[in-house]
Structure formats: structure tokens, C-alpha cells
C-alpha positions as MATLAB code, in Angstrom:
seq = 'MVGALLLAISPLLAQTGSVRIRVTDALGTAIPKATVSLTDGWDRKVGNLSTNDAGEVLWPDLPVSDAHFYALAPGFGRLRITVTIRAGDEQQVAAVLEVGPLEVGQSVETVQMPYSETPDLTPELSPSPPQPKASKRHWWQILF';
ca = [
       0.000    0.000    0.000;
       2.785    2.452    0.939;
       4.747    1.460   -2.144;
       1.744    2.165   -4.373;
       1.294    5.559   -2.721;
       4.963    6.440   -3.305;
       4.689    5.380   -6.940;
       1.621    7.603   -7.340;
       3.287   10.615   -5.699;
       6.753   10.329   -7.298;
       5.676   11.609  -10.756;
       4.134   14.630   -9.074;
       7.345   15.377   -7.196;
       9.414   15.054  -10.369;
       7.378   17.784  -12.111;
       9.446   20.499  -10.464;
      12.942   21.773  -10.944;
      15.143   24.477   -9.492;
      17.128   27.409  -10.785;
      20.427   28.690   -9.364;
      21.258   32.180  -10.622;
      24.713   33.735  -10.134;
      24.709   37.525  -10.512;
      27.998   39.171  -11.537;
      29.250   42.351  -13.155;
      30.944   42.445  -16.572;
      34.300   41.513  -14.985;
      32.851   38.407  -13.321;
      32.787   39.845   -9.803;
      29.905   38.494   -7.719;
      27.247   41.029   -6.725;
      25.986   40.257   -3.205;
      22.541   41.476   -2.125;
      21.302   41.828   -5.715;
      17.549   41.344   -6.028;
      16.321   38.482   -8.196;
      12.569   38.559   -8.867;
      10.455   35.721  -10.237;
       7.568   36.857  -12.449;
       4.554   35.103  -13.923;
       3.663   34.936  -17.622;
       2.396   38.533  -17.533;
       5.591   39.888  -15.881;
       3.820   40.349  -12.548;
       6.175   39.847   -9.613;
       5.665   36.532   -7.794;
       8.562   36.793   -5.326;
      11.976   38.280   -4.550;
      15.177   36.766   -3.232;
      18.515   38.453   -2.481;
      21.814   36.983   -3.581;
      24.247   35.711   -0.966;
      27.882   36.832   -0.596;
      28.824   34.678   -3.616;
      26.195   36.490   -5.721;
      23.982   33.379   -5.909;
      20.320   32.716   -5.296;
      18.461   29.376   -5.485;
      14.806   29.084   -6.514;
      13.750   25.518   -5.567;
      10.646   23.505   -6.515;
       9.530   25.539   -9.517;
       6.926   23.940  -11.782;
       8.069   22.671  -15.177;
       7.575   25.616  -17.559;
       9.350   28.730  -18.770;
      10.187   31.015  -15.841;
      11.033   34.691  -16.106;
      13.435   36.351  -13.692;
      14.708   39.917  -13.300;
      18.073   40.661  -11.696;
      18.744   44.149  -10.331;
      21.415   45.760   -8.161;
      22.149   49.399   -7.252;
      24.202   51.077   -9.980;
      23.368   48.401  -12.573;
      20.708   48.047  -15.226;
      17.909   45.488  -14.877;
      18.385   42.145  -16.661;
      15.539   39.854  -17.789;
      16.283   36.135  -17.769;
      14.086   33.371  -19.213;
      14.774   29.809  -18.064;
      13.065   26.570  -19.109;
      12.482   24.547  -15.942;
      13.056   20.814  -16.453;
      11.698   18.125  -14.151;
      14.131   17.041  -11.430;
      16.901   19.311  -12.758;
      18.747   22.309  -11.304;
      19.435   24.902  -13.986;
      22.626   26.973  -13.554;
      22.242   30.500  -14.949;
      24.807   33.304  -15.151;
      23.322   36.811  -14.979;
      25.811   39.504  -16.005;
      24.638   42.989  -15.061;
      25.835   46.032  -16.968;
      26.485   49.364  -15.286;
      23.301   51.368  -15.626;
      21.517   54.535  -14.588;
      21.032   55.376  -10.946;
      17.612   55.360   -9.377;
      16.328   57.549   -6.570;
      18.038   56.623   -3.320;
      21.050   54.956   -4.928;
      24.559   56.237   -4.522;
      27.856   55.593   -6.227;
      31.172   55.392   -4.422;
      34.052   56.921   -6.324;
      37.700   56.323   -5.587;
      40.365   58.995   -6.145;
      43.423   57.404   -7.687;
      46.765   59.087   -6.948;
      48.496   60.699   -9.894;
      51.996   62.073   -9.498;
      51.777   64.784  -12.142;
      48.440   66.337  -11.318;
      48.278   69.769  -12.947;
      47.230   72.703  -10.817;
      43.884   73.718  -12.211;
      43.337   76.591   -9.792;
      42.839   79.772  -11.836;
      45.148   82.601  -11.073;
      43.198   85.498   -9.679;
      44.291   88.975  -10.546;
      43.312   91.792   -8.233;
      40.135   93.404   -9.408;
      40.153   97.110  -10.200;
      38.851   99.346   -7.444;
      35.134   99.877   -7.623;
      33.659  103.350   -7.147;
      32.094  103.840   -3.779;
      28.383  104.188   -3.817;
      27.251  107.334   -2.119;
      23.902  107.745   -0.562;
      21.772  110.149   -2.563;
      18.290  111.472   -2.050;
      15.618  111.356   -4.739;
      15.713  115.141   -5.322;
      19.459  115.016   -5.939;
      18.917  112.480   -8.720;
      16.253  114.577  -10.465;
      18.167  117.906  -10.328;
];
């Protein structure tokens, strides 16, 4: 009886697969805390996960079908990924994000690199010519 039940359930369990997405920049550096969203067939958000320190996220037990994901990180453009989920399989997907426009609330950290021959770009200021002193005059002095 138990064996028959397991045989009946096993095809149902095999109708799912998983997707492991690794989010990197163009140089291959992992992007931790990137947001990976799963969407339905109409691009409506179903769920979000954040990548770990290795830039990876695992979506387990997804039904066999085409799944659409979006990967996004501060300072990078959004990337759409379509994956065909296969029964009992874990798909490995590389998501390479390109540097993109900033959104409200995002910031960019810049690093000043030392340069030994930095030209002095400070303009030389010459003394300005003396300005005439304004004297206080009454309205009748202006008219006459």
C-alpha cells in the first residue's frame, strides 16, 4: 500500500525543478545582495530573493515551464532572464549585469586614484580694479 502511494506521488514530485542564478558584473565579480525577482507569464512579480555573498540565489521547486526572472542591483541596469524549468533538474544561470543609470536613493562610491603629475587647475586670480564707492543720494538730488 505504501509502495503504491509512493509510486503515485513520485511523478508529481518530479514535475518540479530548481534554478540557481549567479549575478555578476561584466568583470565576473559576484554582486551580493542583488535582487532576483520571479515573475509570472504577464511579468507580474511573484517573489523576490537576495543573492548571498557569492552572488547566488536558489529558486527551488519551480513547476516545469518557462520562468522569467529579473536581476537588479544598485548602480546596474535590470536584466531579464528566461529559463526553461526541467523536471528534477537544477538549472545553472549566469546573470551579467551592466552598469546602468542610478535610481532615486542609490549612490555611487568613487575612488580617487593618486596621480603624481596632477596639474594645478586653480585659476590665477588677478586683483580686481577698485570699484567706485556708492554714495547715498536722495531722490531730489537724482532729479536735479
